[in-house]
C-alpha positions as CSV (number, residue, x, y, z in Angstrom):
1,M,1.3,47.1,93.6
2,T,2.3,48.6,90.2
3,H,1.2,47.5,86.8
4,I,3.4,45.5,84.4
5,T,5.5,48.0,82.5
6,G,7.4,47.7,79.2
7,L,11.0,48.6,78.3
8,E,12.1,52.1,77.7
9,R,12.0,52.6,73.9
10,S,15.3,54.4,73.8
11,Q,17.0,51.7,75.9
12,L,20.0,50.2,74.0
13,L,20.4,46.4,74.1
14,L,23.9,44.9,74.5
15,L,22.8,41.8,72.5
16,P,20.1,42.9,70.0
17,E,17.3,40.4,69.5
18,S,17.1,38.6,66.1
19,L,14.1,39.2,63.9
20,D,13.7,35.4,63.8
21,D,13.0,35.5,67.5
22,Y,9.7,37.3,66.9
23,V,8.4,34.5,64.6
24,G,7.3,31.4,66.4
25,A,8.5,28.0,65.3
26,E,5.0,27.0,64.1
27,N,4.1,30.4,62.6
28,P,2.2,30.0,59.3
29,V,4.8,32.2,57.6
30,R,7.4,29.5,58.0
31,F,5.2,27.1,56.1
32,I,4.6,29.8,53.4
33,E,8.4,30.2,53.1
34,A,9.0,26.4,52.8
35,F,6.1,25.9,50.3
36,V,7.1,28.6,47.9
37,D,10.8,27.8,48.1
38,G,9.9,24.3,47.0
39,L,8.1,25.4,43.9
40,D,9.5,25.6,40.4
41,L,8.0,29.0,39.6
42,A,9.3,29.1,36.0
43,E,7.6,25.8,35.3
44,L,4.4,27.1,36.9
45,G,4.4,30.1,34.5
46,F,5.7,33.0,36.6
47,A,7.5,35.7,34.7
48,R,11.0,37.1,35.4
49,V,12.0,34.1,37.5
50,E,15.6,34.5,36.2
51,S,17.0,37.9,36.7
52,K,18.4,40.0,33.8
53,D,22.1,40.7,33.4
54,T,21.5,44.3,32.7
55,G,19.2,47.0,34.0
56,R,17.8,47.7,37.5
57,P,17.2,44.5,39.6
58,G,13.6,43.6,40.2
59,Y,11.9,41.7,43.0
60,A,12.0,37.9,42.9
61,P,8.6,36.4,42.0
62,A,9.0,34.1,45.0
63,D,9.0,37.0,47.5
64,L,5.9,38.6,45.9
65,L,4.1,35.3,45.8
66,K,4.8,34.8,49.5
67,L,3.4,38.3,50.2
68,Y,0.2,37.5,48.4
69,M,-0.2,34.1,50.1
70,Y,0.3,35.8,53.5
71,G,-2.2,38.5,52.6
72,Y,-5.0,36.2,51.5
73,L,-4.4,34.0,54.5
74,N,-4.8,37.0,56.7
75,R,-7.7,38.8,54.9
76,V,-5.5,41.4,53.3
77,R,-6.0,41.4,49.5
78,S,-5.5,45.0,48.4
79,S,-2.0,45.9,47.0
80,R,-2.0,49.2,49.0
81,R,-2.8,47.4,52.3
82,L,-0.1,44.8,51.5
83,E,2.4,47.6,51.0
84,A,1.5,48.9,54.4
85,E,2.0,45.5,56.0
86,T,5.6,45.4,54.7
87,H,6.4,48.4,56.8
88,R,4.6,47.5,60.1
89,N,3.9,43.8,60.3
90,V,6.8,41.8,61.8
91,E,5.7,38.6,60.2
92,V,5.7,40.2,56.7
93,I,9.1,41.9,57.5
94,W,10.5,38.4,58.4
95,L,8.9,36.7,55.4
96,L,10.2,39.3,52.9
97,R,13.6,39.8,54.7
98,H,12.9,43.6,55.1
99,L,11.9,44.1,51.4
100,K,9.3,46.8,50.9
101,P,7.9,46.7,47.4
102,D,5.4,49.5,46.6
103,F,1.8,48.9,45.8
104,K,2.2,49.2,42.1
105,T,4.8,46.5,42.0
106,I,2.6,44.3,44.1
107,A,-0.4,44.9,41.9
108,D,1.5,44.4,38.7
109,F,2.8,41.1,39.9
110,R,-0.7,39.7,40.4
111,R,-1.9,41.1,37.0
112,D,1.1,39.9,35.0
113,N,1.1,36.4,36.5
114,R,-2.6,35.9,36.6
115,N,-2.4,32.5,34.8
116,A,0.2,31.1,37.2
117,F,-1.8,31.2,40.5
118,R,-4.0,28.3,39.5
119,P,-1.0,25.9,39.1
120,V,0.2,27.0,42.6
121,F,-3.3,26.1,43.9
122,R,-2.9,22.7,42.2
123,Q,0.5,22.2,43.8
124,F,-1.0,22.5,47.2
125,V,-3.8,20.1,46.3
126,L,-1.1,17.6,45.3
127,L,0.5,18.2,48.7
128,C,-2.9,17.4,50.4
129,K,-3.1,14.3,48.3
130,Q,0.4,13.3,49.4
131,L,-0.7,13.8,53.1
132,D,-3.8,11.5,52.5
133,L,-6.2,14.3,53.4
134,F,-8.7,13.4,50.7
135,G,-11.3,10.7,51.2
136,R,-11.4,10.3,47.4
137,E,-14.9,8.7,47.6
138,L,-17.3,11.7,47.4
139,L,-17.0,15.1,45.7
140,A,-19.6,17.8,46.5
141,V,-20.0,20.4,43.7
142,D,-21.6,23.8,44.2
143,G,-21.4,27.4,43.0
144,T,-21.8,30.8,44.5
145,R,-22.0,34.3,43.1
146,I,-19.3,36.8,44.0
147,K,-19.8,40.5,43.1
148,A,-17.7,42.1,40.4
149,V,-16.3,45.6,40.1
150,N,-19.4,46.6,38.2
151,N,-22.4,48.4,39.6
152,K,-25.9,47.1,38.7
153,D,-26.7,50.4,37.1
154,R,-23.9,49.9,34.6
155,N,-25.2,46.5,33.4
156,F,-27.7,46.4,30.6
157,T,-29.6,43.4,29.2
158,Y,-31.0,43.2,25.7
159,A,-34.6,43.5,27.0
160,S,-33.8,46.5,29.3
161,L,-32.1,48.3,26.4
162,R,-35.1,47.7,24.1
163,Q,-37.4,48.9,26.9
164,F,-35.4,52.1,27.5
165,I,-35.3,53.0,23.8
166,K,-39.1,52.5,23.6
167,L,-39.6,54.8,26.7
168,A,-37.1,57.3,25.4
169,D,-39.0,57.6,22.1
170,Q,-42.2,58.1,24.0
171,K,-40.6,60.8,26.2
172,L,-39.1,62.5,23.2
173,D,-42.5,62.6,21.5
174,D,-44.0,64.1,24.7
175,Y,-41.2,66.7,25.1
176,L,-41.5,67.8,21.4
177,Q,-45.3,68.1,21.6
178,R,-45.0,70.2,24.8
179,L,-42.3,72.3,23.1
180,D,-44.6,73.0,20.1
181,Q,-47.5,73.8,22.3
182,S,-45.6,76.2,24.6
183,D,-43.6,78.2,22.0
184,A,-45.9,81.2,22.0
185,A,-46.2,81.4,25.8
186,E,-42.5,80.9,26.4
187,R,-41.7,84.0,24.3
188,T,-43.4,86.2,26.8
189,T,-41.5,84.8,29.8
190,G,-38.1,84.9,28.2
191,G,-37.9,81.4,26.9
192,S,-36.5,79.7,30.1
193,R,-39.0,76.9,29.9
194,V,-38.2,76.2,26.2
195,K,-34.5,76.2,27.2
196,N,-35.1,73.6,30.0
197,L,-37.1,71.4,27.6
198,G,-34.4,71.6,25.0
199,E,-31.8,70.5,27.6
200,K,-34.0,67.5,28.6
201,I,-34.5,66.5,24.9
202,A,-30.7,66.6,24.3
203,A,-30.0,64.5,27.4
204,V,-32.6,61.8,26.4
205,R,-31.3,61.7,22.8
206,E,-27.7,61.3,24.0
207,R,-28.6,58.4,26.3
208,R,-30.8,56.8,23.7
209,E,-27.9,56.9,21.2
210,R,-25.7,55.2,23.8
211,C,-28.3,52.5,24.4
212,Q,-28.8,52.0,20.7
213,K,-25.0,51.5,20.2
214,M,-25.0,48.9,23.0
215,L,-28.0,47.2,21.5
216,V,-26.2,46.9,18.1
217,Q,-23.2,45.5,19.9
218,L,-25.3,42.8,21.6
219,E,-26.9,41.9,18.3
220,R,-23.5,41.6,16.7
221,T,-21.9,39.5,19.5
222,G,-24.9,37.3,20.3
223,E,-24.7,38.1,24.0
224,D,-27.7,38.9,26.1
225,Q,-26.3,41.6,28.4
226,I,-23.4,44.0,28.6
227,S,-21.4,45.4,31.5
228,L,-19.6,48.7,31.2
229,T,-17.0,48.7,34.0
230,D,-16.1,45.0,33.9
231,P,-17.2,43.7,30.5
232,D,-16.8,40.0,31.5
233,S,-19.2,40.2,34.5
234,R,-22.9,39.3,34.2
235,A,-26.0,40.1,36.2
236,M,-26.8,37.0,38.3
237,A,-29.5,36.1,40.8
238,A,-28.1,35.9,44.3
239,H,-30.7,34.7,46.8
240,T,-33.4,37.4,46.8
241,H,-31.6,40.1,44.7
242,V,-29.7,40.4,41.5
243,A,-26.0,41.5,41.5
244,V,-23.4,41.8,38.8
245,G,-20.6,39.3,39.3
246,Y,-19.2,36.0,38.5
247,N,-20.2,32.4,39.1
248,V,-17.6,30.6,41.3
249,Q,-17.6,26.8,41.1
250,V,-15.8,24.4,43.5
251,A,-15.5,20.6,43.9
252,V,-14.9,19.7,47.6
253,D,-13.7,16.4,49.0
254,T,-16.1,15.7,51.8
255,K,-13.5,14.1,54.1
256,H,-12.0,17.3,55.4
257,K,-14.0,19.9,53.2
258,L,-10.9,20.7,51.2
259,I,-11.3,22.3,47.7
260,V,-9.9,19.9,45.1
261,E,-10.9,22.0,42.0
262,Q,-12.2,25.5,41.5
263,Q,-13.1,27.7,38.5
264,V,-14.7,31.0,37.9
265,T,-17.1,31.5,35.0
266,N,-19.5,34.2,33.9
267,Q,-22.2,31.6,33.0
268,V,-25.3,32.8,34.8
269,L,-26.7,29.3,35.7
270,D,-25.0,26.3,37.3
271,M,-26.7,24.0,34.8
272,G,-24.1,22.3,32.5
273,L,-21.1,22.9,34.9
274,L,-21.2,19.7,36.8
275,T,-18.9,17.5,34.7
276,E,-16.7,20.6,33.8
277,T,-16.0,21.1,37.5
278,A,-16.0,17.5,38.8
279,K,-13.9,15.7,36.1
280,P,-10.7,17.7,36.7
281,A,-11.1,17.0,40.4
282,K,-11.4,13.3,39.8
283,E,-8.3,13.3,37.6
284,I,-6.3,15.2,40.3
285,L,-7.3,12.6,42.9
286,G,-6.2,9.8,40.6
287,V,-9.2,7.5,41.1
288,E,-11.0,5.5,38.4
289,T,-14.5,6.1,39.9
290,I,-16.0,8.6,42.4
291,D,-19.4,9.7,43.6
292,V,-20.4,13.3,42.9
293,V,-23.3,15.2,44.6
294,A,-24.8,18.5,43.6
295,D,-28.0,20.4,44.1
296,K,-30.9,20.7,41.7
297,G,-29.4,23.7,39.9
298,Y,-27.1,21.2,38.1
299,F,-29.9,19.0,36.9
300,K,-29.3,18.6,33.2
301,I,-29.6,15.1,31.6
302,E,-26.7,15.6,29.1
303,D,-24.4,16.7,32.0
304,I,-25.4,13.8,34.2
305,E,-24.8,11.4,31.3
306,A,-21.4,12.9,30.7
307,C,-20.5,12.3,34.4
308,E,-21.3,8.6,34.1
309,K,-19.2,8.3,31.0
310,A,-16.3,10.0,32.8
311,G,-16.4,7.4,35.6
312,M,-18.4,9.4,38.1
313,A,-21.7,8.4,39.8
314,P,-23.7,11.6,40.0
315,Y,-26.3,12.3,42.8
316,V,-28.2,15.4,41.7
317,A,-31.5,16.5,43.3
318,R,-34.3,16.5,40.7
319,P,-36.2,19.8,40.6
320,Q,-40.0,19.6,40.8
321,R,-41.2,21.8,38.0
322,G,-43.8,21.8,35.3
323,P,-47.6,22.5,35.1
324,A,-48.5,19.3,36.9
325,V,-46.4,20.4,40.0
326,K,-47.9,23.9,40.0
327,Q,-51.5,22.5,39.9
328,G,-50.9,19.8,42.5
329,L,-51.3,16.9,40.1
330,F,-49.4,13.7,39.9
331,R,-45.7,14.4,39.3
332,K,-43.7,12.8,36.5
333,D,-41.6,10.8,39.0
334,E,-44.8,9.0,40.1
335,F,-45.0,7.3,36.7
336,D,-42.8,4.2,36.4
337,Y,-41.0,3.4,33.2
338,D,-40.9,-0.3,32.1
339,A,-37.9,-0.7,29.8
340,E,-38.9,-4.2,28.7
341,T,-42.2,-3.1,27.2
342,D,-41.2,0.5,26.5
343,S,-44.2,1.7,28.3
344,V,-45.0,3.9,31.3
345,I,-47.2,2.7,34.3
346,C,-49.3,5.5,35.7
347,P,-50.4,5.8,39.4
348,A,-53.7,4.0,38.5
349,G,-51.7,1.0,37.2
350,Q,-52.5,1.6,33.5
351,R,-49.9,1.4,30.8
352,L,-49.1,4.4,28.7
353,Q,-47.8,3.6,25.2
354,P,-45.6,5.7,22.9
355,Y,-47.6,7.8,20.4
356,T,-45.5,10.7,19.2
357,S,-41.8,11.8,19.2
358,S,-39.8,14.9,18.5
359,L,-36.3,16.3,18.9
360,I,-35.2,18.5,21.8
361,R,-31.6,19.7,22.0
362,G,-30.7,17.0,19.5
363,L,-32.2,14.2,21.6
364,K,-35.2,12.1,20.7
365,K,-38.2,12.9,23.0
366,I,-41.0,10.3,23.2
367,N,-44.5,11.0,24.5
368,Y,-46.5,8.3,26.2
369,A,-50.3,8.2,26.6
370,N,-53.4,6.0,27.0
371,R,-56.5,7.9,25.9
372,A,-58.9,5.1,26.5
373,A,-57.7,4.4,30.1
374,C,-57.8,8.2,30.9
375,R,-61.4,8.6,29.7
376,D,-62.9,6.6,32.6
377,C,-60.0,6.8,35.2
378,P,-61.2,7.5,38.8
379,L,-57.9,9.4,39.4
380,R,-58.2,11.7,36.4
381,S,-59.0,14.8,38.5
382,R,-55.7,14.3,40.3
383,C,-53.8,13.6,37.1
384,T,-54.8,16.1,34.4
385,D,-57.2,18.8,33.4
386,N,-57.1,17.7,29.8
387,Q,-58.8,14.8,28.1
388,F,-55.8,12.5,28.7
389,R,-52.4,12.6,30.5
390,S,-49.2,12.6,28.4
391,V,-45.8,11.8,29.9
392,S,-42.6,12.4,28.0
393,R,-39.2,10.7,28.2
394,L,-35.9,11.5,26.4
395,E,-34.1,8.6,24.7
396,N,-31.3,8.7,27.2
397,E,-33.5,9.1,30.3
398,A,-32.4,5.8,31.7
399,V,-29.5,7.7,33.1
400,L,-32.0,9.6,35.4
401,D,-33.6,6.3,36.4
402,R,-30.2,4.9,37.5
403,M,-29.5,8.1,39.4
404,A,-32.9,8.0,41.1
405,A,-32.1,4.4,42.2
406,R,-28.8,5.6,43.7
407,L,-30.5,8.5,45.5
408,A,-33.1,6.1,47.0
409,Q,-30.3,4.0,48.4
410,R,-28.5,7.0,49.9
411,P,-31.2,9.5,51.0
412,G,-28.9,11.4,53.2
413,I,-26.3,12.2,50.6
414,L,-27.9,15.5,49.7
415,D,-27.6,16.7,53.3
416,E,-24.0,15.6,53.3
417,R,-23.5,17.9,50.3
418,R,-24.9,20.8,52.1
419,A,-22.7,20.2,55.2
420,S,-19.5,20.0,53.2
421,V,-19.5,22.2,50.1
422,E,-21.2,25.2,51.7
423,H,-18.5,25.3,54.4
424,P,-15.9,26.7,52.1
425,F,-18.2,29.4,50.8
426,G,-19.2,30.4,54.3
427,S,-15.6,30.7,55.3
428,I,-14.5,32.5,52.2
429,K,-17.3,35.1,52.3
430,Q,-17.6,35.7,56.0
431,W,-14.2,34.9,57.6
432,M,-12.0,35.9,54.6
433,Y,-14.2,38.8,53.5
434,Q,-14.2,37.7,49.9
435,G,-17.7,39.0,49.1
436,A,-16.5,40.9,46.1
437,F,-13.6,40.8,43.7
438,L,-11.0,43.6,43.5
439,M,-9.9,43.0,39.9
440,R,-11.7,43.3,36.5
441,G,-11.8,40.7,33.8
442,L,-12.4,37.0,33.9
443,E,-8.8,35.9,33.8
444,K,-7.9,38.3,36.6
445,V,-10.7,37.3,38.9
446,R,-9.8,33.6,38.3
447,A,-6.3,34.5,39.6
448,E,-7.9,36.2,42.5
449,F,-10.0,33.2,43.5
450,S,-7.1,30.8,43.0
451,L,-5.3,32.7,45.8
452,T,-8.5,32.7,47.9
453,A,-9.0,28.9,47.5
454,L,-5.3,28.3,48.2
455,A,-5.6,30.4,51.4
456,Y,-8.7,28.5,52.5
457,N,-7.0,25.1,52.0
458,I,-3.9,26.2,53.8
459,K,-5.9,27.4,56.8
460,R,-7.8,24.0,56.9
461,V,-4.6,22.0,56.6
462,L,-2.7,23.9,59.3
463,N,-5.5,22.8,61.7
464,L,-5.4,19.2,60.5
465,V,-1.7,18.3,60.2
466,P,1.1,18.8,62.8
467,F,3.3,21.6,61.7
468,A,6.5,19.5,61.6
469,E,4.8,16.8,59.5
470,L,3.5,19.5,57.1
471,T,6.8,21.2,56.5
472,A,8.5,17.8,56.1
473,A,6.0,16.9,53.4
474,V,6.7,20.2,51.6
475,T,10.4,19.4,51.3
476,A,9.5,16.0,49.9
477,L,7.1,17.3,47.3
478,P,8.4,16.9,43.7
479,S,9.0,20.3,42.1
């Protein structure tokens, strides 16, 4: 019995097959075609939507957008690799109708239209809303660090520059001292050692001068670090190491783990980004109130209060920090505040009264204590090493009390956050290979991640909605 054999490559066909025959009826490229054709690209901010009457014709923005959407959906992000796909990939050949733009044209399109990709992402979110794919009850917010096109060795902090200048001065003093001491001896050996020391001194001085210029620049701008390859990137802690990159924020609807809102920032910490990320998501979903859950990295009282004022009920894990936690003493959350008497009840049942106040970040901070009760308290060794225990509260700390009550009623909500919002990041970094950005500059990496988030959502929706229903919804979507 022989093996299955193919056709002779030189065999002529009486009725040549259509290119359309090679693309299945439910192939994702057909959805990409329908989705992009339904968009008003000029309204979304794409350049050169209308062709010019004179000059050489250019590629239609719709075709290049389709190419990028296909590429990000299939883990192909580089313009050179996308160019290669236009020559060998039947799906891409079908999608672009045999067009073969070169890599520079492809790269220029992404760069020139960097502000238009986010509105395209928003249009797909509106499609998901139309298909009722959002639960619109709980948003999970989280951030991840994605590496920039900037090596760690080309990032300098204010402290590292000061330290290098100090070490350079010490090294220069040492070199000059050795140079003075060895002048006579080097004359007898031809001066080779003196020459080597002179080259080292020149190299250290040159690098010291560069560091001094960067230090002056930081002092002038007020920044705390500088990156040479990608000036917008920042050194950020990522698990157990520090990498130079960007902080990517997403708000995920927990029903189907779809990304409702995303943004890229070079802010090192997540603190202060909760409302900034969740509020636009709430507005897109069109609800008056919604629950928002985040990890302890977002714990900031001003941000939590802003969430409540915007119609969101935040659930943020409270970090256990401070000297009492480190020493194994009673934590602050073990002291109950009594709003009626404006006092704090300690674990021993004693009332702590307000005794001093101060301002912190523009908020009034009140300190509570009861020196007499602490003096003879049997629990003092478990409470403080000082003469008495002091507990502080901010004037708006009632917002944290309300959040603590909500968390007590829904203890599993933090686990729900982990199961939902970490799914997109796992898929994006592992399956989509988006562990690093390809472009430089904050605006450009924002465009890059908008395409990534769009591709992630499309892949999710293709598995959730029947293909015919999805394409029908695209045609009904208002442009």
